[in-house]
N, C-alpha and C positions, 0 to 999 in steps of 0.2 A: 780508070787511069791509076797507075800505081804511084805511090809516094816515094820520091828519092830523098834520102836523108843525108847526102854527102856534106852539105854545108853545116847542118846542125851537128852531125857526128864529129866533124872536124873542129867545130867550136868547143864541143864538149871535151874532146881530147886535148885541145890547146889549153883549156882551163886547168885540167888535171896536170899537164906537163909544166905549166907555169907554177902551179902550187908545189910541184916536186923539184923545182929549181934549187940547187944547192945540196940535194941528197947525193950520197956517194954511189958510184958504180951504176949498175943498170937501173937502180931506183929512179935515177933522173933521166934516163934515156929511153927505156922501154915502157910503153904505155901500160901494159898489163901489170907489171911490177910496180910502176909508179902509182897506179890507181890504188893498189892494195896499201902501199906505203902512206899515201895521202889519207886514205880512210882511217888507218890505224893512228896516224898522227893527229887527225881531227878528233878521234875518240879520246886519245890521251889528253888533248888540249881541253876538251870538255870536262873531263874528270879533274884535271889540274886546276881549272877555274873554281871548282867546288872545294878542292883541298886547300887552296890558297886562303879561302875564308876561314877554314878551321885553324890553319897555321897562324893567321893573324890574331885570331881570338886567343889562342894559347899564348902567343907572345905578349899580348896586352895583359893577360892574367899574370904571367910571370913578372912583368914589370910592376904591376900593382902590388903583387905579393912582396916583392923586394922592398918597395917603398913602405909597405905596411910594417914589415919586420923592423925597419929602421925606426918606426914610430911605436914599437912595442905592442903590436896587435897582429893577430893572424888574419889572413885574407878572408876566410869565411866569416869571422866575427865582424870584420870591417864591412863586408857586403851586407850582412844581416842588419848591422846597425844603420847603414844607409837606407835599407828598405824600410825599417821601422820608422826612421826619421823622415820618410817620404822624399828622399833625395833621389831624383830620377836622372842620374847621369850614366851613360853607357860606359862599357869598359874601355872603348877607344879614347873617349874624352878623359876618363880617369887616368889612363896610362900616360896620356899627353901631359896632364897636370902633374903627375908624379915626376916626370922628367923636366918639364920646363918651369914649373912653379911649385917647388917643394913646400913653401910656406902655406900656400893655399891648400895643398894636399894635407898638410898637418892640421889645418882647421877642419877639414872634412873628417879626418881621423878623430878629432876631438868631438865633433858632432855625432859620429858613429858610436863613440864610447859612451856618451851621455844618453843616447837613445836606447841602448841595451837595457 
């Protein structure tokens, strides 16, 4: 007995067409074009999720660097000083401190300067 795939094929097409909703022109109406567009969009989304992590890290570094410059120390010397002083705070936390609590950040800078 042969296998008829009509229900499964329809479900598969419906899933793709739903994902392509909001695309312009034939990308949202024709299955073959929609399938390609959805595949490409998902590939870009995957890449974008990785790029977002890089972008956030560079933003944190820029914020920390700006706060360090206000306290008369370079970013690299500050990070080295923290490492020597065994202060294990990641860049996300440091950048948050630099923005929300400059006094605490200044104390960290002093710790880093002494540890050198």
